[in-house]
C-alpha positions in Angstrom: 96.5 155.4 102.0 97.7 151.7 100.9 100.7 151.4 98.6 101.3 148.8 96.1 104.9 147.5 97.6 107.2 148.4 100.5 110.7 147.3 100.3 113.1 147.2 103.2 116.8 146.7 103.1 120.2 148.6 102.8 119.3 151.8 100.4 122.3 152.9 98.5 122.0 156.4 96.9 124.4 159.1 95.3 124.0 160.9 98.6 124.3 158.4 101.3 123.8 154.7 102.2 121.1 153.7 104.9 120.7 150.6 106.9 117.6 148.9 107.4 115.5 151.4 105.5 112.3 151.1 103.5 110.8 152.5 100.6 106.9 152.9 99.6 105.8 152.5 96.0 102.7 153.3 94.7 101.4 153.6 90.8 105.1 153.4 89.6 106.5 156.0 92.0 108.4 156.3 95.2 106.0 158.0 97.4 108.0 157.4 101.1 111.4 156.6 102.4 112.1 155.7 105.8 111.7 153.5 108.8 109.7 150.5 108.6 107.4 152.1 111.4 106.8 155.2 109.4 105.3 153.0 106.1 101.8 153.0 105.2 100.0 149.7 104.9 100.8 147.8 101.6 99.7 144.8 99.2 103.2 143.6 99.3 105.9 143.8 101.5 109.7 142.5 101.2 112.6 142.6 103.5 115.8 141.9 101.5 118.0 141.8 104.7 121.4 142.7 103.7 121.0 142.9 100.2 121.6 146.5 98.5 118.6 148.2 97.3 120.1 150.7 94.5 118.4 153.1 92.0 118.1 151.5 88.5 121.3 151.9 86.3 120.8 154.6 83.4 122.9 153.2 80.4 124.1 156.2 78.5 125.4 154.0 75.2 123.6 151.1 73.9 123.1 149.8 70.3 120.2 147.7 70.0 119.6 148.0 66.1 123.4 147.8 64.8 122.7 144.1 64.4 119.9 142.1 62.9 119.9 139.3 65.5 119.6 141.8 68.4 116.9 144.2 68.6 115.4 145.9 71.4 113.8 142.7 73.2 117.2 141.0 73.4 119.0 144.2 74.5 116.5 145.4 77.2 116.3 141.8 78.5 120.0 141.8 78.9 119.8 145.6 80.5 116.9 143.8 82.8 119.3 141.2 83.9 122.1 143.8 84.7 120.1 146.1 86.8 119.6 148.6 83.7 116.4 150.3 84.0 116.7 152.8 81.3 118.7 152.7 78.0 119.7 155.6 76.0 119.7 153.9 72.4 122.3 155.3 69.9 121.5 155.9 66.6 123.9 153.5 64.5 120.8 151.5 63.2 120.7 149.3 60.4 118.9 151.0 57.5 120.1 154.3 58.8 120.2 156.7 61.7 117.2 158.7 62.9 117.5 162.5 62.0 114.0 163.8 61.5 110.6 164.1 63.6 109.1 161.1 61.9 112.5 158.9 62.1 112.5 159.2 65.7 108.7 158.8 66.4 109.0 155.8 64.3 112.1 154.4 66.2 110.1 155.2 69.7 107.1 153.0 68.3 109.5 150.4 67.1 111.3 150.1 70.4 108.1 150.6 72.9 106.6 147.5 71.3 109.6 145.4 72.2 111.2 146.9 75.2 111.1 145.5 78.8 112.9 148.4 80.3 112.6 152.2 79.7 114.4 154.1 77.1 115.4 157.3 75.8 116.8 158.3 72.2 119.8 159.7 70.8 119.4 161.4 67.4 121.8 161.1 64.5 124.1 164.1 64.0 124.7 164.1 60.3 126.0 167.0 58.1 123.6 166.0 55.4 120.8 166.6 57.8 121.6 169.9 59.2 118.1 171.4 58.9 116.8 168.4 61.2 118.9 169.7 64.3 116.7 172.5 65.4 113.4 170.8 64.4 113.8 167.8 66.7 115.4 169.4 69.3 112.4 169.7 71.5 110.5 166.2 70.8 112.5 164.4 73.7 115.7 163.3 72.1 118.7 163.2 74.6 121.1 164.6 72.0 123.0 164.1 68.6 125.5 161.4 67.9 128.3 162.2 65.6 131.5 160.1 64.3 134.7 161.7 64.3 135.7 158.3 62.8 133.8 156.0 60.7 133.1 153.0 63.1 132.8 149.5 62.1 130.0 149.2 59.8 129.3 152.8 59.7 128.4 152.5 55.7 125.5 150.2 56.7 124.1 152.7 59.4 124.8 155.6 56.8 126.8 157.6 59.4 130.2 158.6 58.0 133.1 160.4 59.6 132.7 164.3 60.0 135.3 166.6 59.3 136.3 169.5 61.5 134.1 172.2 59.5 131.2 169.9 59.7 131.3 169.4 63.2 131.7 173.1 63.8 128.4 173.7 61.7 126.5 171.1 63.6 127.8 172.0 67.2 126.5 175.6 66.2 123.2 174.5 65.6 123.2 172.3 68.7 124.4 175.1 70.9 121.5 177.3 69.5 119.1 174.3 70.1 120.2 174.3 73.7 120.7 170.5 73.3 123.9 168.1 73.6 126.4 167.1 71.2 128.1 163.4 71.7 130.8 162.3 69.9 132.8 159.4 68.8 136.3 160.8 69.3 139.1 159.2 67.0 140.9 160.8 64.1 139.8 159.3 61.0 142.5 160.3 58.8 145.6 159.0 60.8 143.5 155.6 61.5 142.9 155.3 57.8 146.7 155.9 56.9 147.9 153.5 59.4 145.0 150.7 58.5 146.1 151.2 54.8 149.7 150.7 55.5 149.5 147.8 57.9 146.9 146.0 55.2 149.9 146.6 52.4 152.5 145.2 54.4 150.3 142.2 55.1 149.9 143.1 59.1 146.5 142.2 59.7 147.5 140.1 63.0 144.9 140.9 65.8 147.2 143.2 67.5 147.3 145.1 64.4 144.0 146.8 65.6 145.4 148.7 68.6 148.5 149.3 66.8 146.7 151.3 63.8 144.6 153.4 66.5 147.2 154.9 68.7 146.2 156.5 71.8 147.0 159.9 70.2 144.1 159.6 67.7 141.6 159.8 70.4 143.6 162.8 72.1 143.6 164.6 69.0 140.0 164.3 68.2 138.9 164.9 71.7 141.0 168.0 71.9 139.2 169.2 68.5 135.8 168.6 69.7 136.5 170.5 73.1 137.9 173.5 71.4 134.9 173.6 69.0 132.4 173.4 71.7 134.5 176.3 73.6 134.3 178.6 70.7 130.5 177.7 70.3 129.5 177.2 73.9 128.0 173.9 72.7 127.4 171.4 75.6 129.5 168.4 74.9 129.8 164.9 75.9 132.7 162.5 74.7 131.8 159.0 74.8 133.8 155.8 75.4 137.0 157.4 76.1 139.9 155.0 76.7 142.8 156.8 77.5 143.9 158.9 80.7 145.0 161.9 78.4 141.3 162.4 77.4 140.1 162.6 80.9 142.7 165.2 81.7 141.8 167.2 78.6 138.3 167.3 79.8 139.2 168.1 83.1 141.3 171.0 82.1 138.4 172.4 79.9 135.9 171.9 82.6 138.0 174.2 84.8 138.1 176.9 82.4 134.3 176.9 81.6 133.8 174.5 78.9 130.2 172.4 79.1 132.0 169.2 78.5 131.8 165.4 80.1 133.3 162.3 79.4 132.2 158.5 79.8 134.3 155.4 79.9 133.2 151.6 79.6 133.9 148.7 81.5 136.0 147.1 79.1 138.6 149.8 79.3 138.7 149.4 83.1 138.7 145.6 83.1 140.9 144.5 80.2 144.1 145.4 78.3 145.1 145.3 74.7 146.3 141.6 75.2 143.0 140.4 75.7 142.9 138.8 72.3 145.3 136.4 73.7 142.0 135.1 75.5 139.2 135.5 73.3 140.5 136.3 69.9 138.9 138.8 67.6 136.1 139.5 70.3 138.5 141.8 72.1 138.2 144.3 68.9 136.3 147.6 70.2 136.4 151.0 68.9 138.4 152.8 70.7 140.6 149.9 71.2 141.9 148.2 74.5 144.7 150.0 75.7 147.7 149.0 77.6 147.9 148.0 81.3 149.4 151.2 82.2 146.5 153.1 80.6 143.8 150.7 82.1 145.2 151.6 85.5 145.2 155.4 84.5 141.3 155.0 83.7 140.8 153.5 87.0 142.8 156.7 88.7 140.5 159.0 86.5 137.5 157.3 88.1 138.6 157.5 91.5 139.6 161.3 91.1 136.1 162.1 89.7 137.3 163.0 86.4 134.9 160.2 84.8 131.5 161.4 84.8 129.6 158.2 83.8 130.1 154.8 82.9 128.1 153.1 79.9 128.1 149.8 78.2 128.6 150.6 74.6 126.6 147.4 74.3 127.0 146.4 70.6 126.6 142.6 69.9 127.2 140.9 66.8 127.7 137.4 65.6 130.1 135.0 66.9 132.3 134.8 63.6 136.1 135.5 63.7 138.2 136.4 60.7 141.9 135.8 60.5 142.3 139.5 59.1 141.6 141.5 62.1 140.3 144.5 60.0 137.3 142.0 58.5 136.0 141.6 62.2 133.2 143.8 63.2 134.1 146.1 66.2 131.7 146.0 69.3 131.1 144.0 72.3 128.0 142.8 74.3 128.0 144.4 77.8 124.7 146.0 79.2 124.1 142.8 81.2 127.6 142.4 82.8 128.4 146.0 83.2 127.3 146.8 86.8 128.1 143.6 88.4 131.8 143.8 86.9 132.5 147.4 88.1 131.0 146.5 91.6 133.2 143.5 91.7 136.3 145.4 90.5 135.6 148.8 92.1 133.6 148.5 95.1 134.6 145.0 96.4 138.1 145.5 95.7 137.7 149.2 97.6 138.8 151.2 94.6 135.4 153.2 94.7 132.5 153.8 97.4 129.1 152.7 96.8 127.7 156.2 96.6 130.4 157.0 93.9 129.0 153.8 92.2 125.6 155.1 91.8 126.6 158.7 90.7 128.6 156.8 87.8 125.7 154.6 86.8 122.4 156.2 87.7 122.4 159.8 88.8 125.0 161.2 86.7 123.7 159.7 83.2 120.2 160.7 84.3 121.3 164.1 84.6 123.5 164.2 81.5 120.3 163.0 79.3 118.1 165.5 81.1 115.7 162.6 82.4 116.4 163.2 86.1 114.7 163.6 88.4 112.0 161.0 86.8 115.0 158.6 86.5 118.7 158.1 88.3 117.7 158.3 91.8 116.0 157.3 94.8 113.8 160.3 96.1 110.1 160.9 96.9 108.5 161.2 93.5 110.9 159.5 91.2 110.1 156.2 89.1 110.2 153.5 91.4 113.4 151.8 89.3 115.2 149.8 91.6 118.1 146.8 91.8 118.2 144.2 94.6 121.9 143.7 94.4 123.6 140.7 96.3 127.2 142.1 97.1 128.5 138.6 98.0 127.3 136.4 95.3 130.4 134.8 93.3 130.0 133.9 89.7 131.7 133.4 86.4 130.9 135.1 83.2 129.8 132.7 80.3 128.9 134.1 76.9 126.4 131.5 75.8 124.2 132.2 78.9 123.9 136.0 78.5 120.9 137.6 77.0 122.7 139.2 73.8 121.9 137.0 71.0 125.7 137.3 69.8 126.5 134.3 72.1 130.0 135.6 73.5 131.4 138.1 75.9 134.6 139.8 76.0 134.7 138.9 79.6 134.6 135.3 79.0 135.7 133.2 82.0 136.1 136.4 84.4 135.2 135.7 88.1 132.8 138.2 89.6 131.6 139.2 93.1 128.2 140.7 93.0 125.1 140.2 91.2 121.9 141.6 90.2 119.2 139.7 92.2 115.9 141.7 91.1 115.1 144.6 88.9 112.2 146.8 89.0 110.8 149.3 86.4 108.2 151.6 87.6 107.6 149.3 90.4 107.1 146.5 88.5 109.8 143.3 88.6 111.0 142.7 85.0 113.8 140.5 86.4 114.0 138.0 89.3 116.2 134.9 90.1 117.9 134.7 86.8 114.8 135.0 85.0 113.4 138.0 82.7 109.5 138.2 83.7 109.1 141.8 82.3 106.5 142.1 79.5 107.6 142.7 75.7 106.5 146.4 75.4 106.5 147.5 79.0 109.3 149.8 78.3 108.3 153.5 77.8 109.9 156.5 76.1 111.6 158.6 78.5 111.7 162.1 77.0 114.5 164.8 77.8 112.9 167.5 80.3 115.9 169.7 81.0 119.7 170.4 80.9 121.7 169.7 84.0 125.4 170.4 84.9 127.4 167.7 86.0 
């Protein structure tokens, strides 16, 4: 048998690191892993020496259609440059969240026409469309996204904050459908009260954003979602958690049998709430950046295994900044910078191991989404989604050079050690040496196949 490609280098997986090891690829799949001498003949062979070969990142949290200037060509080009080979696209889409069979299928057609990397689709969890929850459970969606707080621009996406009774009704149907509920956990009513109070008092300076969203607004919502999930035996995932107490609540619930997982994002690990002093309103994210003490506490949760995955929450928007912080959009581009920055801060600075990095970025998110073993691992039979990573490359983040069309970055000027050299999706190079070379429309819809426990 002649294979299409053999790559050799330092292979990094969730189950170990293997020096001078080869991977054989044929028809987009991994067909052999082992010593170079055990490999068949190949049309192409590349020895990457001391560079790392890792499984492609599965980013659980990407917003491609939340801004008219982004779209799937831009978001997936950024993904390819960042070593992300599968995005889970969230339903906060301009024009309305996909909730029905036709909505999902139409979005899949739209996305597959533009995407450079593969994608999965999350449905909107809306109380107005309860009847749609069971009808789309088995068509390949990875779960249902609901907002416990109407995040920035939610009216445009026709997704509002749901109350506890509505959350209960949706969780009940999601549990019966053997699917996963994903929630944005912030308390709508406390935040609205504080924003109204601050606005009336003329306190609209930048720091008012996190002052009106104290940590307890996330903690209360997280606790509520967990307890409803406990009652209904619903599989639950808390997206973009920002405060150490949230991870403690999830860990305690898991120990008592609740099927709950939690993610955090790079911005909560890399920045604190003083970031506005460097980048102005571009620090604005929901939930907000927290104190330095909390940032360090989130890293502690990562090291202790209480964070199950890291996702970008990629949500770019135009560069405009307004003096009233509440007039600014919340959201930040991040899919391109996520892996290098967490490698730099986590692995390079010896906070986590390479294996732990792969679990957080590839193996665990693929299992959460039900797309493992097709995605998320380097094993015989899996898709040949690979990253060639230079662990020594030093560079500085410049928003204008990133591929999101927003033209800015929350991390502007930060220095990073480690960068993506090449990205393969199903055995094909889609990014190499600073250039996206994948074809528009190469990306495929990866449908959920099963539930896995993390």
